[in-house]
C-alpha positions as CSV (number, residue, x, y, z in Angstrom):
1,M,-3.1,0.0,-46.3
2,I,-0.1,0.0,-44.0
3,L,-0.3,1.5,-40.5
4,E,3.1,2.2,-38.9
5,G,3.4,1.4,-35.2
6,I,5.1,-0.8,-32.6
7,V,4.5,-4.4,-31.7
8,T,5.4,-5.9,-28.3
9,T,5.8,-9.6,-27.9
10,Q,7.2,-11.9,-25.2
11,S,9.5,-14.9,-25.4
12,P,8.5,-18.1,-23.7
13,S,10.7,-17.0,-20.7
14,G,8.8,-13.7,-20.5
15,L,11.5,-11.4,-22.1
16,L,9.8,-8.4,-23.7
17,N,10.6,-7.4,-27.3
18,I,9.7,-4.0,-28.7
19,A,9.8,-3.7,-32.5
20,P,8.5,-1.2,-35.1
21,M,6.1,-2.8,-37.6
22,G,3.6,-1.7,-40.2
23,P,0.7,-4.2,-40.3
24,K,-1.6,-4.4,-43.3
25,I,-5.1,-3.2,-42.2
26,A,-8.5,-2.8,-43.9
27,P,-9.0,0.4,-45.9
28,D,-11.8,1.4,-43.5
29,M,-9.3,1.2,-40.6
30,N,-11.2,-1.6,-39.0
31,M,-8.7,-3.3,-36.7
32,G,-10.7,-6.5,-36.0
33,T,-8.1,-8.4,-37.9
34,F,-4.8,-7.3,-39.5
35,V,-1.7,-8.9,-41.0
36,L,1.9,-8.7,-39.7
37,R,4.9,-9.5,-41.9
38,P,7.9,-10.2,-39.7
39,F,11.0,-11.8,-41.2
40,K,11.9,-15.3,-39.9
41,T,15.1,-13.8,-38.5
42,S,13.2,-11.4,-36.2
43,T,12.5,-11.8,-32.6
44,T,8.9,-10.9,-33.2
45,Y,8.4,-13.9,-35.5
46,Q,10.1,-16.2,-33.0
47,N,7.9,-15.0,-30.2
48,L,4.7,-15.3,-32.3
49,K,5.7,-18.7,-33.5
50,A,6.1,-19.8,-29.8
51,H,2.8,-18.6,-28.4
52,G,1.1,-16.3,-30.9
53,E,0.1,-13.3,-28.8
54,G,1.2,-9.7,-28.7
55,V,0.1,-6.0,-28.7
56,F,0.2,-3.6,-31.5
57,H,0.5,0.1,-30.6
58,V,-0.3,3.4,-32.4
59,T,2.1,6.0,-31.1
60,D,3.5,9.4,-32.0
61,D,6.7,8.8,-30.1
62,V,9.2,8.9,-32.9
63,L,12.2,8.6,-30.6
64,L,10.9,5.2,-29.4
65,L,10.3,4.2,-33.0
66,A,13.8,5.2,-34.0
67,Q,15.4,3.3,-31.0
68,A,13.3,0.2,-31.7
69,A,14.1,0.3,-35.4
70,I,17.9,0.0,-35.0
71,G,17.9,-2.0,-31.8
72,V,19.8,0.4,-29.5
73,P,19.1,0.5,-25.7
74,F,16.0,2.5,-24.9
75,D,16.6,5.9,-23.3
76,P,14.4,6.4,-21.5
77,E,13.2,2.9,-20.9
78,P,9.5,2.8,-21.9
79,A,7.0,2.1,-19.2
80,T,4.8,-0.9,-19.7
81,R,2.0,-2.7,-17.9
82,P,0.5,-6.2,-18.3
83,A,-2.0,-6.7,-21.2
84,D,-5.6,-7.4,-20.2
85,S,-6.4,-10.3,-22.4
86,V,-3.2,-11.8,-23.8
87,E,0.2,-12.8,-22.5
88,G,2.1,-9.6,-23.3
89,R,2.7,-6.0,-22.2
90,I,1.2,-2.6,-23.2
91,L,3.4,0.5,-23.7
92,V,1.9,3.0,-21.3
93,G,2.9,6.0,-23.4
94,A,1.2,4.7,-26.6
95,C,-1.9,6.4,-27.9
96,R,-3.9,3.3,-28.7
97,Y,-3.3,-0.4,-28.4
98,Y,-4.7,-3.6,-29.9
99,E,-4.1,-6.9,-28.1
100,F,-4.1,-9.7,-30.6
101,Q,-3.9,-13.5,-31.0
102,T,-2.6,-15.3,-34.1
103,I,-5.2,-16.9,-36.4
104,V,-2.9,-18.1,-39.1
105,L,0.9,-18.1,-39.3
106,D,2.3,-18.8,-42.8
107,D,6.1,-19.0,-42.7
108,L,6.9,-20.7,-46.0
109,D,8.6,-17.6,-47.2
110,E,11.5,-15.7,-45.5
111,R,9.1,-12.8,-44.8
112,T,6.2,-14.5,-43.0
113,T,2.5,-13.6,-43.1
114,V,0.7,-13.6,-39.7
115,L,-3.0,-13.0,-39.7
116,V,-4.1,-11.9,-36.2
117,E,-7.3,-11.0,-34.5
118,T,-7.8,-8.2,-32.0
119,V,-9.2,-9.5,-28.7
120,A,-9.0,-6.3,-26.7
121,E,-8.2,-2.7,-27.4
122,G,-7.9,0.6,-25.6
123,R,-7.2,4.3,-25.8
124,Q,-4.7,5.9,-23.4
125,R,-4.3,9.4,-24.7
126,D,-4.9,11.6,-27.7
127,F,-2.8,11.1,-30.8
128,L,-0.8,14.3,-31.0
129,G,-0.2,13.9,-34.7
130,F,2.7,14.0,-37.1
131,N,4.2,17.1,-38.5
132,R,6.7,17.0,-41.4
133,A,9.6,16.3,-39.1
134,R,7.9,13.4,-37.5
135,H,7.0,11.9,-40.9
136,A,10.6,12.4,-41.9
137,V,11.8,10.5,-38.8
138,V,9.4,7.6,-39.6
139,E,10.8,7.4,-43.2
140,A,14.3,7.6,-41.9
141,A,13.6,4.7,-39.4
142,I,12.3,2.5,-42.2
143,L,15.3,3.3,-44.4
144,A,17.6,2.5,-41.4
145,T,16.2,-1.0,-41.2
146,R,17.1,-1.7,-44.8
147,I,20.9,-1.2,-44.7
148,A,21.3,-4.9,-45.6
149,L,19.2,-4.3,-48.8
150,I,20.1,-0.8,-49.9
151,P,23.7,0.6,-50.0
152,P,24.2,2.8,-46.9
153,A,25.6,5.6,-49.0
154,E,22.4,5.6,-51.0
155,I,20.4,5.8,-47.8
156,L,22.5,8.7,-46.5
157,G,21.6,10.5,-49.7
158,E,17.9,10.1,-48.8
159,F,18.7,11.3,-45.3
160,Q,20.0,14.6,-46.7
161,K,16.6,15.3,-48.1
162,L,14.8,14.3,-44.9
163,A,17.1,16.4,-42.8
164,V,15.7,19.6,-44.4
165,L,12.3,18.7,-43.0
166,V,13.6,17.9,-39.5
167,D,15.6,21.1,-39.4
168,K,12.6,23.2,-40.5
169,T,9.8,21.7,-38.4
170,G,11.3,19.4,-35.7
171,G,11.9,19.9,-32.0
172,P,14.5,18.4,-29.7
173,V,13.0,14.9,-29.7
174,E,12.7,14.8,-33.5
175,H,16.3,16.0,-33.9
176,R,17.6,13.4,-31.4
177,A,15.7,10.6,-33.1
178,F,16.9,11.6,-36.6
179,D,20.5,12.1,-35.4
180,L,20.4,8.6,-33.9
181,L,19.3,7.0,-37.1
182,R,21.7,9.0,-39.3
183,E,24.7,8.0,-37.1
184,H,23.6,4.3,-37.3
185,V,23.6,4.5,-41.1
186,R,26.9,6.4,-41.2
187,R,28.6,3.7,-39.1
188,A,27.2,1.1,-41.5
189,A,28.5,3.1,-44.5
190,E,32.0,3.4,-43.0
191,S,32.2,-0.4,-42.4
192,T,30.9,-1.3,-45.9
193,P,33.8,-1.9,-48.4
194,P,33.6,0.1,-51.6
195,P,32.4,-1.8,-54.7
196,P,35.1,-3.3,-56.9
197,P,36.0,-1.2,-60.0
198,P,34.4,-2.2,-63.2
199,D,36.2,-4.5,-65.6
200,R,38.3,-2.6,-68.1
201,K,38.3,-3.9,-71.6
202,A,41.7,-4.2,-73.2
203,S,42.2,-1.7,-76.0
204,P,42.7,-3.2,-79.4
205,S,46.3,-3.2,-80.5
């Protein structure tokens, strides 16, 4: 199964990267080992290739997820602290965290497969939970990361459906996160040239 969350990694120079990621975990939710699937173009892959350590976080902060998904400056900047057992940093506001080390990194394909092992874990606060609005923001964040694969206009159509859930059940944070994602996709749609008209067959004379 896939568990959506946030991965933090560090570059060889110590620069922190915060990225949303849904690792594959065991059906029984055992986090002893799990699989990450970053693309080769991602900073997460580059950092794991360099030193193979990081921290996976379970969080209910959908604004942080949204900001990380589209790569905008964090506002507010998330507080972090040094990890206990790996070279990395823990998001202080996360509910749970799993410090990990890479066991196997397979990068033969464009989307890599990274098997990691949890070496330390902790619980920082209760998981508040996801209502329908928060689920909608998570889905919107995933869609917003796929504007290179799915036409932005099509994504905006899906956003219209998700907006109903945010309007009905969301609070200020959920609305801010959703608006941020929607504006990101709108800008992409405006900069995408329209598809060429279909070829017209000549009428028989």
